[in-house]
N, CA, C and O atoms as a GROMACS GRO file, in nm:
protein
  252
    1SER      N    1   0.083  -0.119   0.000
    1SER     CA    2   0.000   0.000   0.000
    1SER      C    3   0.087   0.125   0.000
    1SER      O    4   0.205   0.120   0.035
    2ILE      N    5   0.029   0.235  -0.039
    2ILE     CA    6   0.102   0.362  -0.042
    2ILE      C    7   0.147   0.400   0.098
    2ILE      O    8   0.259   0.449   0.115
    3ALA      N    9   0.064   0.378   0.198
    3ALA     CA   10   0.099   0.414   0.336
    3ALA      C   11   0.227   0.345   0.380
    3ALA      O   12   0.312   0.408   0.444
    4ARG      N   13   0.244   0.220   0.346
    4ARG     CA   14   0.366   0.147   0.384
    4ARG      C   15   0.487   0.199   0.307
    4ARG      O   16   0.596   0.211   0.363
    5ARG      N   17   0.468   0.229   0.179
    5ARG     CA   18   0.581   0.277   0.097
    5ARG      C   19   0.636   0.409   0.148
    5ARG      O   20   0.757   0.432   0.141
    6VAL      N   21   0.549   0.496   0.198
    6VAL     CA   22   0.594   0.626   0.248
    6VAL      C   23   0.614   0.627   0.399
    6VAL      O   24   0.637   0.732   0.459
    7ASN      N   25   0.604   0.509   0.460
    7ASN     CA   26   0.625   0.492   0.604
    7ASN      C   27   0.528   0.577   0.687
    7ASN      O   28   0.568   0.638   0.786
    8ALA      N   29   0.401   0.581   0.647
    8ALA     CA   30   0.299   0.658   0.718
    8ALA      C   31   0.244   0.579   0.836
    8ALA      O   32   0.227   0.458   0.828
    9ASN      N   33   0.218   0.648   0.944
    9ASN     CA   34   0.154   0.588   1.060
    9ASN      C   35   0.004   0.613   1.062
    9ASN      O   36  -0.072   0.539   1.124
   10VAL      N   37  -0.038   0.719   0.991
   10VAL     CA   38  -0.179   0.760   0.989
   10VAL      C   39  -0.221   0.791   0.846
   10VAL      O   40  -0.148   0.859   0.773
   11VAL      N   41  -0.338   0.742   0.807
   11VAL     CA   42  -0.397   0.776   0.677
   11VAL      C   43  -0.536   0.834   0.706
   11VAL      O   44  -0.618   0.771   0.772
   12ILE      N   45  -0.560   0.954   0.654
   12ILE     CA   46  -0.691   1.018   0.669
   12ILE      C   47  -0.750   1.030   0.528
   12ILE      O   48  -0.687   1.085   0.438
   13HIS      N   49  -0.871   0.978   0.511
   13HIS     CA   50  -0.931   0.981   0.378
   13HIS      C   51  -1.078   1.019   0.388
   13HIS      O   52  -1.134   1.025   0.497
   14GLY      N   53  -1.137   1.044   0.276
   14GLY     CA   54  -1.279   1.079   0.271
   14GLY      C   55  -1.347   0.999   0.162
   14GLY      O   56  -1.327   0.878   0.151
   15HIS      N   57  -1.426   1.064   0.083
   15HIS     CA   58  -1.498   1.012  -0.033
   15HIS      C   59  -1.626   0.937   0.004
   15HIS      O   60  -1.731   0.966  -0.054
   16THR      N   61  -1.621   0.843   0.096
   16THR     CA   62  -1.741   0.766   0.128
   16THR      C   63  -1.837   0.841   0.219
   16THR      O   64  -1.955   0.808   0.225
   17HIS      N   65  -1.788   0.941   0.291
   17HIS     CA   66  -1.867   1.020   0.386
   17HIS      C   67  -1.918   0.936   0.502
   17HIS      O   68  -2.010   0.977   0.573
   18LEU      N   69  -1.860   0.819   0.523
   18LEU     CA   70  -1.899   0.732   0.634
   18LEU      C   71  -1.785   0.727   0.735
   18LEU      O   72  -1.673   0.692   0.698
   19PRO      N   73  -1.813   0.761   0.862
   19PRO     CA   74  -1.705   0.762   0.960
   19PRO      C   75  -1.652   0.621   0.988
   19PRO      O   76  -1.728   0.525   0.998
   20ARG      N   77  -1.519   0.613   1.002
   20ARG     CA   78  -1.460   0.486   1.044
   20ARG      C   79  -1.322   0.512   1.102
   20ARG      O   80  -1.255   0.610   1.070
   21PHE      N   81  -1.282   0.422   1.188
   21PHE     CA   82  -1.151   0.428   1.251
   21PHE      C   83  -1.100   0.285   1.262
   21PHE      O   84  -1.160   0.202   1.329
   22LEU      N   85  -0.989   0.257   1.195
   22LEU     CA   86  -0.930   0.123   1.197
   22LEU      C   87  -0.783   0.134   1.234
   22LEU      O   88  -0.720   0.238   1.214
   23TYR      N   89  -0.729   0.027   1.287
   23TYR     CA   90  -0.586   0.015   1.310
   23TYR      C   91  -0.544  -0.118   1.249
   23TYR      O   92  -0.575  -0.224   1.303
   24GLU      N   93  -0.473  -0.111   1.136
   24GLU     CA   94  -0.434  -0.232   1.064
   24GLU      C   95  -0.284  -0.229   1.036
   24GLU      O   96  -0.233  -0.131   0.982
   25ASP      N   97  -0.216  -0.334   1.074
   25ASP     CA   98  -0.073  -0.348   1.044
   25ASP      C   99   0.008  -0.226   1.086
   25ASP      O  100   0.098  -0.183   1.014
   26GLY      N  101  -0.024  -0.169   1.202
   26GLY     CA  102   0.050  -0.055   1.254
   26GLY      C  103   0.014   0.079   1.193
   26GLY      O  104   0.084   0.178   1.216
   27ILE      N  105  -0.094   0.085   1.116
   27ILE     CA  106  -0.136   0.209   1.052
   27ILE      C  107  -0.279   0.244   1.095
   27ILE      O  108  -0.369   0.160   1.085
   28TYR      N  109  -0.298   0.367   1.142
   28TYR     CA  110  -0.432   0.416   1.174
   28TYR      C  111  -0.498   0.462   1.044
   28TYR      O  112  -0.437   0.537   0.968
   29ILE      N  113  -0.620   0.417   1.020
   29ILE     CA  114  -0.694   0.456   0.900
   29ILE      C  115  -0.821   0.527   0.947
   29ILE      O  116  -0.904   0.468   1.016
   30ILE      N  117  -0.835   0.654   0.909
   30ILE     CA  118  -0.942   0.738   0.962
   30ILE      C  119  -1.020   0.803   0.849
   30ILE      O  120  -0.962   0.862   0.758
   31ASN      N  121  -1.152   0.791   0.855
   31ASN     CA  122  -1.241   0.866   0.768
   31ASN      C  123  -1.331   0.947   0.860
   31ASN      O  124  -1.411   0.888   0.934
   32PRO      N  125  -1.321   1.081   0.858
   32PRO     CA  126  -1.400   1.161   0.950
   32PRO      C  127  -1.550   1.161   0.922
   32PRO      O  128  -1.628   1.205   1.006
   33GLY      N  129  -1.592   1.112   0.806
   33GLY     CA  130  -1.735   1.109   0.774
   33GLY      C  131  -1.779   1.235   0.704
   33GLY      O  132  -1.708   1.286   0.617
   34SER      N  133  -1.895   1.286   0.740
   34SER     CA  134  -1.953   1.404   0.676
   34SER      C  135  -2.005   1.500   0.781
   34SER      O  136  -2.097   1.468   0.856
   35ALA      N  137  -1.946   1.619   0.787
   35ALA     CA  138  -1.989   1.719   0.885
   35ALA      C  139  -2.130   1.768   0.857
   35ALA      O  140  -2.199   1.814   0.948
   36THR      N  141  -2.174   1.760   0.732
   36THR     CA  142  -2.308   1.807   0.696
   36THR      C  143  -2.413   1.697   0.697
   36THR      O  144  -2.532   1.725   0.694
   37GLY      N  145  -2.368   1.572   0.703
   37GLY     CA  146  -2.461   1.461   0.702
   37GLY      C  147  -2.507   1.420   0.564
   37GLY      O  148  -2.592   1.331   0.551
   38VAL      N  149  -2.452   1.483   0.459
   38VAL     CA  150  -2.489   1.448   0.322
   38VAL      C  151  -2.391   1.344   0.270
   38VAL      O  152  -2.270   1.355   0.290
   39LYS      N  153  -2.444   1.244   0.202
   39LYS     CA  154  -2.360   1.137   0.148
   39LYS      C  155  -2.363   1.141  -0.004
   39LYS      O  156  -2.469   1.125  -0.065
   40SER      N  157  -2.249   1.162  -0.064
   40SER     CA  158  -2.232   1.156  -0.210
   40SER      C  159  -2.333   1.241  -0.286
   40SER      O  160  -2.382   1.200  -0.391
   41GLY      N  161  -2.363   1.359  -0.234
   41GLY     CA  162  -2.454   1.449  -0.303
   41GLY      C  163  -2.600   1.411  -0.294
   41GLY      O  164  -2.685   1.479  -0.352
   42GLU      N  165  -2.632   1.305  -0.223
   42GLU     CA  166  -2.770   1.262  -0.209
   42GLU      C  167  -2.843   1.354  -0.112
   42GLU      O  168  -2.782   1.410  -0.021
   43ILE      N  169  -2.972   1.368  -0.129
   43ILE     CA  170  -3.053   1.446  -0.037
   43ILE      C  171  -3.067   1.372   0.096
   43ILE      O  172  -3.071   1.434   0.202
   44LYS      N  173  -3.074   1.241   0.088
   44LYS     CA  174  -3.089   1.159   0.209
   44LYS      C  175  -2.972   1.183   0.305
   44LYS      O  176  -2.855   1.174   0.267
   45GLU      N  177  -3.005   1.215   0.428
   45GLU     CA  178  -2.902   1.244   0.526
   45GLU      C  179  -2.847   1.117   0.589
   45GLU      O  180  -2.917   1.016   0.602
   46THR      N  181  -2.721   1.124   0.628
   46THR     CA  182  -2.657   1.018   0.705
   46THR      C  183  -2.614   1.079   0.838
   46THR      O  184  -2.650   1.192   0.870
   47ILE      N  185  -2.539   1.006   0.913
   47ILE     CA  186  -2.490   1.054   1.042
   47ILE      C  187  -2.394   1.171   1.020
   47ILE      O  188  -2.302   1.161   0.940
   48LYS      N  189  -2.416   1.282   1.090
   48LYS     CA  190  -2.323   1.394   1.086
   48LYS      C  191  -2.206   1.360   1.177
   48LYS      O  192  -2.225   1.318   1.292
   49SER      N  193  -2.084   1.376   1.126
   49SER     CA  194  -1.969   1.340   1.207
   49SER      C  195  -1.845   1.418   1.166
   49SER      O  196  -1.834   1.464   1.052
   50ILE      N  197  -1.754   1.430   1.260
   50ILE     CA  198  -1.621   1.485   1.236
   50ILE      C  199  -1.524   1.401   1.318
   50ILE      O  200  -1.565   1.323   1.403
   51SER      N  201  -1.397   1.416   1.291
   51SER     CA  202  -1.295   1.350   1.372
   51SER      C  203  -1.206   1.457   1.433
   51SER      O  204  -1.173   1.556   1.369
   52ILE      N  205  -1.168   1.435   1.556
   52ILE     CA  206  -1.074   1.523   1.624
   52ILE      C  207  -0.952   1.440   1.657
   52ILE      O  208  -0.961   1.340   1.728
   53LEU      N  209  -0.837   1.480   1.606
   53LEU     CA  210  -0.712   1.410   1.632
   53LEU      C  211  -0.628   1.492   1.727
   53LEU      O  212  -0.605   1.610   1.704
   54GLU      N  213  -0.582   1.430   1.832
   54GLU     CA  214  -0.489   1.492   1.925
   54GLU      C  215  -0.358   1.416   1.911
   54GLU      O  216  -0.351   1.297   1.944
   55ILE      N  217  -0.256   1.484   1.863
   55ILE     CA  218  -0.128   1.418   1.837
   55ILE      C  219  -0.022   1.476   1.930
   55ILE      O  220   0.003   1.596   1.931
   56SER      N  221   0.039   1.389   2.008
   56SER     CA  222   0.151   1.425   2.095
   56SER      C  223   0.242   1.303   2.099
   56SER      O  224   0.282   1.253   1.995
   57GLU      N  225   0.274   1.256   2.217
   57GLU     CA  226   0.352   1.132   2.228
   57GLU      C  227   0.274   1.014   2.171
   57GLU      O  228   0.331   0.916   2.124
   58SER      N  229   0.142   1.026   2.176
   58SER     CA  230   0.056   0.921   2.123
   58SER      C  231  -0.053   0.987   2.039
   58SER      O  232  -0.061   1.110   2.032
   59LEU      N  233  -0.134   0.907   1.976
   59LEU     CA  234  -0.243   0.957   1.893
   59LEU      C  235  -0.376   0.926   1.959
   59LEU      O  236  -0.401   0.811   1.996
   60LYS      N  237  -0.460   1.026   1.974
   60LYS     CA  238  -0.594   1.007   2.029
   60LYS      C  239  -0.693   1.054   1.924
   60LYS      O  240  -0.683   1.167   1.874
   61VAL      N  241  -0.789   0.968   1.888
   61VAL     CA  242  -0.887   1.001   1.785
   61VAL      C  243  -1.026   0.991   1.844
   61VAL      O  244  -1.060   0.893   1.909
   62ARG      N  245  -1.106   1.095   1.820
   62ARG     CA  246  -1.247   1.092   1.860
   62ARG      C  247  -1.330   1.110   1.734
   62ARG      O  248  -1.311   1.206   1.660
   63LEU      N  249  -1.422   1.018   1.710
   63LEU     CA  250  -1.513   1.029   1.596
   63LEU      C  251  -1.645   1.086   1.642
   63LEU      O  252  -1.736   1.104   1.561
   0.00000   0.00000   0.00000
């Protein structure tokens, strides 16, 4: 994966507008979701969400 090639510890992505937080093979994978609750331009609302990352000696993520 690209994350391994560039030695990344954290990957933050979007596109799906669905919140998720995974830890796989030493890499945190975070999708903050949708702050407006809209998914892919649809009128139908989904869960409104954001992610807050606190980075210091360790990583703390709140979805």
